[in-house]
C-alpha positions in Angstrom: 9.7 -24.7 -10.0 10.6 -22.9 -6.7 9.8 -19.2 -6.6 12.9 -17.0 -7.0 14.2 -15.0 -4.1 13.2 -11.3 -4.6 15.1 -8.1 -4.1 14.1 -4.5 -4.2 16.0 -2.1 -6.5 15.1 1.6 -6.2 13.4 3.1 -9.4 16.3 5.6 -9.9 18.7 2.6 -10.0 16.7 0.6 -12.5 19.2 0.7 -15.3 22.3 -1.0 -16.7 24.6 -1.9 -15.1 22.1 -3.4 -12.6 23.6 -3.3 -9.1 22.3 -4.2 -5.7 23.9 -2.3 -2.9 23.3 -1.6 0.8 21.0 -3.9 2.8 19.7 -5.8 -0.2 23.2 -6.7 -1.3 24.1 -7.7 2.2 21.0 -9.9 2.5 21.8 -11.7 -0.8 25.4 -12.3 0.0 25.6 -12.7 3.8 22.2 -14.1 4.7 21.1 -16.1 1.6 24.7 -16.8 0.5 23.8 -16.6 -3.1 26.6 -17.3 -5.6 27.4 -16.1 -9.1 25.3 -18.0 -11.7 22.2 -18.2 -9.5 19.0 -16.5 -10.7 17.0 -13.9 -8.6 14.0 -11.6 -9.1 14.2 -7.8 -8.9 11.3 -5.3 -8.7 11.3 -1.5 -8.4 8.0 -0.9 -6.6 6.5 0.9 -9.6 5.6 -2.2 -11.6 8.9 -3.1 -13.2 10.3 -6.5 -12.5 12.7 -9.0 -14.0 14.8 -12.1 -13.7 18.5 -11.6 -13.3 21.6 -13.8 -13.1 24.2 -13.0 -10.5 27.4 -12.1 -12.3 29.6 -11.1 -9.4 29.3 -10.6 -5.6 31.3 -8.2 -3.6 31.1 -7.1 0.1 29.0 -4.0 -0.7 27.4 -4.7 -4.1 26.1 -7.4 -6.4 26.5 -7.1 -10.2 23.5 -8.6 -12.1 22.9 -9.7 -15.7 19.5 -9.3 -17.2 17.7 -12.4 -18.3 14.3 -10.9 -18.8 12.3 -7.8 -18.0 8.6 -7.3 -17.5 6.0 -4.8 -16.3 3.1 -5.5 -13.9 0.0 -3.9 -15.4 -1.4 -0.8 -13.7 -4.7 -1.7 -12.1 -7.8 -0.2 -13.7 -9.2 0.5 -10.2 -6.7 2.2 -7.8 -7.8 2.2 -4.2 -6.2 4.6 -1.7 -6.9 4.3 2.0 -7.0 7.4 4.2 -6.5 6.0 7.7 -6.8 8.0 10.9 -3.4 7.6 12.6 -3.4 5.1 15.5 -0.5 4.3 17.8 -0.9 0.6 17.3 1.3 -2.5 17.1 -1.1 -3.6 14.3 0.2 -1.0 11.9 2.9 -3.2 10.5 0.5 -6.0 9.7 -1.8 -3.5 8.1 0.9 -2.3 5.8 1.9 -5.8 4.8 -1.7 -6.8 4.0 -2.3 -3.6 2.1 0.5 -4.6 -0.2 -0.8 -8.2 -0.6 -4.3 -6.9 -1.4 -3.1 -4.4 -4.0 -3.7 -1.0 -2.3 -2.6 1.8 -4.6 -1.8 4.1 -1.7 -2.1 4.8 2.0 -2.7 8.2 3.6 -2.2 8.6 7.3 -3.9 11.6 8.9 -4.2 13.0 12.5 -7.8 12.5 13.6 -9.5 13.9 16.7 -9.4 10.5 18.4 -6.0 9.4 17.1 -3.7 7.7 19.6 -0.2 9.2 19.5 1.1 11.9 17.2 1.5 11.2 13.5 5.0 12.0 12.1 5.4 14.7 9.5 6.7 12.2 6.9 6.4 8.4 6.5 8.9 6.4 8.5 11.5 4.3 6.7 10.4 1.3 8.7 7.0 1.5 7.1 8.5 1.3 3.6 10.7 -1.6 4.7 7.6 -3.5 5.9 5.9 -3.0 2.6 9.0 -4.1 0.6 9.2 -7.3 2.7 5.5 -8.0 2.0 6.0 -7.4 -1.8 8.9 -9.9 -1.8 6.7 -12.5 -0.1 3.6 -12.1 -2.3 5.4 -11.4 -5.6 4.0 -7.9 -6.1 6.0 -5.5 -8.3 4.1 -2.4 -7.1 4.3 -0.8 -3.7 1.5 1.5 -2.4 2.3 5.2 -2.3 2.4 6.4 1.3 1.8 9.9 2.7 1.2 11.7 5.9 -1.4 14.5 5.4 -1.6 17.5 7.8 -4.7 19.5 8.5 -6.9 16.7 9.9 -10.1 15.8 8.2 -10.1 19.0 6.2 -6.6 18.1 4.8 -7.9 14.7 3.6 -11.1 16.1 2.2 -9.0 18.5 0.1 -7.7 15.4 -1.7 -11.2 14.7 -3.1 -10.8 16.4 -6.5 -7.8 14.1 -7.2 -10.1 11.0 -7.1 -13.0 9.7 -9.2 -14.9 8.3 -6.2 -14.6 9.1 -2.5 -16.1 7.3 0.4 -16.1 7.9 4.1 -16.5 4.7 6.2 -18.7 5.7 9.1 -20.4 3.6 11.7 -23.4 6.0 11.7 -24.0 5.7 7.9 -27.5 4.5 6.9 -28.0 0.8 6.5 -28.6 1.3 2.7 -25.1 2.8 2.4 -23.5 -0.6 2.7 -20.3 -0.6 0.6 -20.2 -3.4 -2.0 -17.9 -4.8 -4.6 -20.0 -3.1 -7.3 -18.9 0.3 -5.9 -15.4 -0.6 -7.0 -16.3 -1.8 -10.4 -15.8 1.3 -12.5 -12.2 2.1 -13.5 -10.6 5.1 -11.8 -9.1 6.3 -8.5 -11.0 5.6 -5.3 -10.3 7.2 -1.9 -11.8 5.5 1.2 -11.5 7.3 4.5 -11.3 5.3 7.7 -11.3 6.7 11.2 -8.8 5.7 14.0 -9.6 3.6 17.0 -12.7 5.2 18.5 -14.0 6.3 15.1 -14.7 9.6 13.5 -16.3 12.5 15.4 -19.5 13.9 14.0 -17.6 17.1 13.0 -15.1 15.1 11.0 -17.8 13.1 9.3 -19.6 16.3 8.4 -16.4 17.7 6.8 -16.2 14.7 4.5 -19.9 14.7 3.7 -19.9 18.4 2.9 -16.9 17.8 0.6 -19.0 15.3 -1.4 -17.7 12.0 0.1 -20.3 9.3 -0.1 -21.0 7.7 3.3 -20.3 4.0 3.4 -20.9 1.2 5.9 -19.3 -2.2 6.3 -22.1 -3.6 8.5 -23.2 -3.3 12.1 -20.1 -4.6 13.8 -17.5 -2.1 15.0 -14.3 -2.9 13.1 -10.7 -2.0 14.0 -9.1 0.4 11.6 -7.0 -2.2 9.9 -9.9 -4.6 9.5 -12.1 -2.0 7.9 -9.2 -1.0 5.6 -8.6 -4.5 4.5 -12.3 -5.2 4.0 -12.4 -2.3 1.5 -9.4 -3.8 -0.4 -11.1 -7.2 -0.4 -14.2 -5.6 -2.0 -12.0 -4.3 -4.7 -10.6 -7.7 -5.4 -14.1 -9.2 -5.5 -15.4 -6.6 -8.0 -16.4 -7.7 -11.5 -13.1 -8.2 -13.4 -11.0 -7.7 -10.2 -7.8 -9.6 -9.7 
């Protein structure tokens, strides 16, 4: 059976009568040319999803009839990535892969070696890229996304909100190699990753003094998005991961 075309319905609109509006409705009607009677999949980014039959299409909205509702389970290990902001064309691909690999959240922060200036709030285009990725891979959850001010100290202040905190640092000892077993225990995990050029010694010290465990992904110097995705891959490979 072919996979159903998926559409995003904001959490605050996840109620009867189920209506698609705006860009999602336009995509369904004008691009995919769906007709009444056809079946589609909806998700709200918080884990709710379902199959719906198109009841009526209009120029600006689509009226849907519920066929079945479900809930994607909340993962027992929730990995957040704190990534030093980088002015990079690779950011879009990073956001897409973070959705595919099940990141619970993404925090951008202004590092000493960041290229470009981080916006005060996440851009709508970032959210759009994550929604597109969720449609492609069938996810019902979207990562949370934040822009944290205060540099390394601002990120370090998040530590008490997590069960385990790591700082990925190229100068970490060889025996600090991060492994799938580090992701095995249930809970919230925060992994800090520097921008292009890496962390400064002062930034690394801020995290270490805050109780973050130093971690290494090996001897090779990885780009920020490669390091971030490697952490998520370790989470998938942990015992019981999925």
